[in-house]
KEZAMAR-543590 format. One line per field, with one value per residue (C-alpha): residue in three letters; x, y, z. Coordinates in nm, 3 decimals. Layout:
% KEZAMAR-543590
resn: (ALA  ...) $
X: (X  ...) $
Y: (Y  ...) $
Z: (Z  ...) $
% end
This chain:
% KEZAMAR-543590
resn: (UNK  UNK  UNK  UNK  UNK  UNK  UNK  UNK  UNK  UNK  UNK  UNK  UNK  UNK  UNK  UNK  UNK  UNK  UNK  UNK  UNK  UNK  UNK  UNK  UNK  UNK  UNK  UNK  UNK  UNK  UNK  UNK  UNK  UNK  UNK  UNK  UNK  UNK  UNK  UNK  UNK  UNK  UNK  UNK  UNK  UNK  UNK  UNK  UNK  UNK  UNK  UNK  UNK  UNK  UNK  UNK  UNK  UNK  UNK  UNK  UNK  UNK  UNK  UNK  UNK  UNK  UNK  UNK  UNK  UNK  UNK  UNK  UNK  UNK  UNK  UNK  UNK  UNK  UNK  UNK  UNK  UNK  UNK  UNK  UNK  UNK  UNK  UNK  UNK  UNK  UNK  UNK  UNK  UNK  UNK  UNK  UNK  UNK  UNK  UNK  UNK  UNK  UNK  UNK  UNK  UNK  UNK  UNK  UNK  UNK  UNK  UNK  UNK  UNK  UNK  UNK  UNK  UNK  UNK  UNK  UNK  UNK  UNK  UNK  UNK  UNK  UNK  UNK  UNK  UNK  UNK  UNK  UNK  UNK  UNK  UNK  UNK  UNK  UNK  UNK  UNK  UNK  UNK  UNK  UNK  UNK  UNK  UNK  UNK  UNK  UNK  UNK  UNK  UNK  UNK  UNK  UNK  UNK  UNK  UNK  UNK  UNK  UNK  UNK  UNK  UNK  UNK  UNK  UNK  UNK  UNK  UNK  UNK  UNK  UNK  UNK  UNK  UNK  UNK  UNK  UNK  UNK  UNK  UNK  UNK  UNK  UNK  UNK  UNK  UNK  UNK  UNK  UNK  UNK  UNK  UNK  UNK  UNK  UNK  UNK  UNK  UNK  UNK  UNK  UNK  UNK  UNK  UNK  UNK  UNK  UNK  UNK  UNK  UNK  UNK  UNK  UNK  UNK  UNK  UNK  UNK  UNK  UNK  UNK  UNK  UNK  UNK  UNK  UNK  UNK  UNK  UNK  UNK  UNK  UNK  UNK  UNK  UNK  UNK  UNK  UNK  UNK  UNK  UNK  UNK  UNK  UNK  UNK  UNK  UNK  UNK  UNK  UNK  UNK  UNK  UNK  UNK  UNK  UNK  UNK  UNK  UNK  UNK  UNK  UNK  UNK  UNK  UNK  UNK  UNK  UNK  UNK  UNK  UNK  UNK  UNK  UNK  UNK  UNK  UNK  UNK  UNK  UNK  UNK  UNK  UNK  UNK  UNK  UNK  UNK  UNK  UNK  UNK  UNK  UNK  UNK  UNK  UNK  UNK) $
X: (14.572  14.789  14.705  14.341  14.441  14.542  14.250  14.107  14.457  14.362  14.006  14.117  14.332  14.095  13.870  14.114  14.169  13.855  13.749  14.056  13.885  13.591  13.731  13.924  13.633  13.408  13.765  13.743  13.377  13.347  13.644  13.451  13.178  13.386  13.574  13.176  13.157  13.432  13.343  12.966  13.167  13.386  13.039  12.904  13.141  13.173  12.748  12.726  12.857  13.090  12.848  12.569  12.776  12.895  12.540  12.368  12.662  12.617  12.272  12.226  12.534  12.271  11.969  12.162  12.249  11.983  11.822  12.174  12.125  11.742  11.807  12.019  11.899  11.874  12.063  12.347  12.415  12.438  12.793  13.031  13.261  13.045  13.302  13.575  13.275  13.166  13.571  13.596  13.286  13.449  13.708  13.569  13.325  13.611  13.801  13.524  13.474  13.840  13.907  13.562  13.712  14.025  13.819  13.661  14.052  14.255  14.282  13.984  14.375  14.543  14.308  14.246  14.615  14.637  14.388  14.601  14.857  14.659  14.837  15.174  15.025  14.868  15.124  15.247  14.918  14.878  15.227  15.178  14.850  14.891  15.261  15.281  15.615  15.690  15.890  16.154  15.947  15.670  15.934  16.081  15.710  15.637  15.935  15.857  15.545  15.600  15.850  15.517  15.311  15.663  15.663  15.301  15.269  15.581  15.660  15.916  15.779  15.513  15.304  15.249  14.900  14.917  14.512  14.695  14.822  14.479  14.461  14.675  14.568  14.194  14.473  14.530  14.177  14.132  14.379  14.344  13.922  14.093  14.322  13.969  13.823  14.149  14.121  13.739  13.773  13.878  13.547  13.315  13.161  13.210  12.803  12.805  13.054  12.884  12.618  12.758  12.972  12.651  12.455  12.693  12.791  12.499  12.414  12.696  12.641  12.326  12.369  12.618  12.372  12.054  12.184  12.411  12.208  11.997  11.810  11.761  11.902  11.650  11.652  11.980  12.173  11.945  11.947  12.337  12.374  12.162  12.386  12.722  12.533  12.433  12.788  12.939  12.780  12.774  13.166  13.166  12.937  13.128  13.486  13.400  13.229  13.591  13.842  13.558  13.594  13.984  14.357  14.441  14.757  14.612  14.402  14.547  14.658  14.341  14.274  14.477  14.209  13.999  14.325  14.278  13.950  13.956  14.217  14.029  13.721  13.918  14.051  13.715  13.481  13.702  13.991  14.258  14.596  14.875  15.248  15.524  15.585  15.217  15.325  15.593  15.458  15.170  15.404  15.587  15.317  15.178  15.499  15.533  15.152  15.299  15.527  15.371  15.050  15.337  15.407  15.698  15.542  15.625  15.762) $
Y: (9.968  10.208  10.436  10.422  10.521  10.869  11.034  10.895  11.100  11.420  11.411  11.413  11.686  11.876  11.827  11.877  12.200  12.296  12.242  12.468  12.767  12.714  12.711  13.017  13.147  13.117  13.218  13.534  13.574  13.453  13.706  13.968  13.949  13.933  14.312  14.421  14.287  14.473  14.784  14.787  14.746  15.008  15.209  15.171  15.203  15.584  15.504  15.147  14.909  14.609  14.443  14.473  14.412  14.065  14.011  14.064  13.873  13.547  13.562  13.565  13.305  13.080  13.131  13.079  12.761  12.623  12.499  12.341  12.114  12.038  11.715  11.564  11.359  11.528  11.246  11.332  11.651  11.506  11.561  11.455  11.754  12.053  12.192  12.214  12.385  12.648  12.725  12.749  12.956  13.226  13.207  13.321  13.562  13.761  13.720  13.920  14.166  14.235  14.253  14.445  14.743  14.726  14.764  15.141  15.262  15.145  15.140  14.868  14.679  14.743  14.539  14.272  14.247  14.224  13.947  13.726  13.717  13.405  13.211  13.227  13.206  12.947  12.711  12.824  12.769  12.385  12.316  12.451  12.221  11.932  11.939  11.949  11.967  12.324  12.199  12.466  12.572  12.648  12.820  13.057  13.159  13.246  13.428  13.643  13.708  13.826  14.037  14.140  14.257  14.479  14.644  14.721  14.842  15.015  15.003  15.291  15.491  15.848  15.628  15.323  15.215  15.076  14.980  14.671  14.508  14.485  14.312  14.103  13.927  13.863  13.650  13.475  13.455  13.342  13.110  12.943  12.835  12.714  12.480  12.379  12.291  12.100  11.929  11.840  11.707  11.334  11.320  11.576  11.608  11.936  11.989  11.939  12.134  12.435  12.412  12.435  12.742  12.907  12.827  12.910  13.190  13.372  13.310  13.514  13.777  13.817  13.811  14.194  14.294  14.283  14.386  14.690  14.876  15.128  15.166  14.860  14.960  15.078  15.231  15.251  15.101  14.822  14.717  14.754  14.507  14.281  14.316  14.242  13.902  13.868  13.902  13.715  13.415  13.429  13.534  13.163  12.986  13.073  13.002  12.692  12.565  12.646  12.440  12.160  12.130  12.254  12.194  12.474  12.444  12.565  12.797  12.983  13.274  13.371  13.441  13.761  13.914  14.034  14.298  14.430  14.454  14.613  14.915  14.954  15.040  15.263  15.468  15.487  15.554  15.713  15.852  15.549  15.519  15.254  15.357  15.197  15.064  14.895  14.775  14.578  14.424  14.315  14.162  14.028  13.847  13.729  13.574  13.397  13.267  13.130  12.919  12.809  12.662  12.526  12.159  11.884  11.732  11.345  11.061) $
Z: (6.690  6.785  6.420  6.594  6.953  6.787  6.729  7.049  7.217  7.011  7.137  7.476  7.445  7.287  7.574  7.836  7.659  7.623  7.986  8.101  7.866  8.030  8.374  8.287  8.192  8.505  8.710  8.549  8.618  8.973  9.038  8.874  9.095  9.371  9.205  9.223  9.602  9.748  9.507  9.689  10.050  9.975  9.858  10.143  10.405  10.493  10.626  10.695  10.928  10.895  11.098  10.876  10.550  10.712  10.825  10.473  10.296  10.538  10.513  10.130  10.102  10.332  10.051  9.813  9.927  10.030  9.685  9.609  9.914  9.907  9.771  10.019  10.270  10.634  10.738  10.589  10.708  11.048  11.163  11.473  11.458  11.522  11.692  11.419  11.242  11.430  11.445  11.116  11.080  11.351  11.203  10.862  11.023  11.216  10.861  10.708  10.949  10.957  10.548  10.481  10.749  10.509  10.202  10.316  10.444  10.186  9.791  9.648  9.473  9.785  10.003  9.727  9.707  10.103  10.095  9.809  10.085  10.265  9.964  10.130  10.469  10.484  10.396  10.708  10.931  10.800  10.868  11.233  11.236  11.026  10.975  10.623  10.485  10.327  10.027  9.873  9.648  9.850  10.100  9.805  9.678  10.056  10.079  9.745  9.815  10.122  9.986  9.696  10.024  10.107  9.782  9.873  10.193  10.227  10.569  10.751  10.458  10.471  10.276  10.490  10.591  10.942  10.871  10.589  10.901  10.972  10.617  10.685  10.996  10.813  10.544  10.870  10.971  10.648  10.642  10.961  10.803  10.538  10.704  10.933  10.587  10.527  10.877  10.794  10.435  10.560  10.695  10.590  10.237  10.106  10.140  10.502  10.486  10.311  10.499  10.839  10.761  10.591  10.861  11.176  10.994  10.946  11.317  11.433  11.213  11.326  11.700  11.679  11.362  11.614  11.943  11.806  11.482  11.566  11.287  10.983  10.588  10.385  10.033  9.872  10.117  10.137  9.806  9.810  10.116  9.931  9.665  9.850  9.914  9.592  9.396  9.701  9.615  9.245  9.270  9.488  9.327  8.992  9.087  9.305  8.939  8.800  9.026  8.937  8.546  8.546  8.674  8.966  8.814  8.502  8.553  8.904  8.709  8.664  9.043  9.020  8.758  9.074  9.118  8.768  8.823  9.111  8.982  8.711  8.921  9.188  8.916  8.743  9.083  9.326  9.092  9.260  9.120  9.142  9.305  9.109  9.422  9.407  9.085  9.148  9.443  9.260  8.997  9.281  9.461  9.077  9.038  9.319  9.297  8.990  9.147  9.364  9.175  8.921  8.995  8.865  8.591  8.657  8.391) $
% end
């Protein structure tokens, strides 16, 4: 009987390895789409407001959701936590406005790296909100991550860009949005959380768009705005699918592929180069992310 178990064990191991490979591939594809979204935002930033870009990103995100939730019964969308859904949408949209603004004023790779600092802000927020314990491993990853961010921002030097502080603020708002998801997850199913975010975020971003956009976008600008919505949605779909089929600890490293994509696109189209301090900061942030992803094995 024991001998017969070996093929089954090998089969299970092979299946897990296959899932990890597929998950990594989906994550790489998803991060590539997000890098394309960043490139489109940067392309439009000189002549198009963040108001328009955020609205179209949310609108197409909502439109993409409709077929996915069409098979759900209306009753499953009923919620008693609308206030928390509204809070999550407000913080998420605010983070978008700030992040989109930063993309237009910083090198692409640096803007993406500042966004990734949310991984080190999140444990602090979950401790404040949910009283989740910060382990020594998490504390070290937070410390290492912020040292990496310091290398990238270069405070106290002529190269320091105050605009990067807006990027950190965007990461805080994004972190608040994630904590709100954690807080709601005990009572709200995933499709309900996603639906209300799309609906409320689109409604919130529509108000300034229709009030403060004197001329509605047309021509190439409209196509690029639609592209922002499509690439953002495709990126999120691939990333969601990646984490459905593979353990975050196995594939989480590939989240940082977005930095490589952004650096390559920035170099090709905007002649952006990475300073040595940025490369050091990138290495520290990736190391911190790996420290935080790694979990002690149980025996």
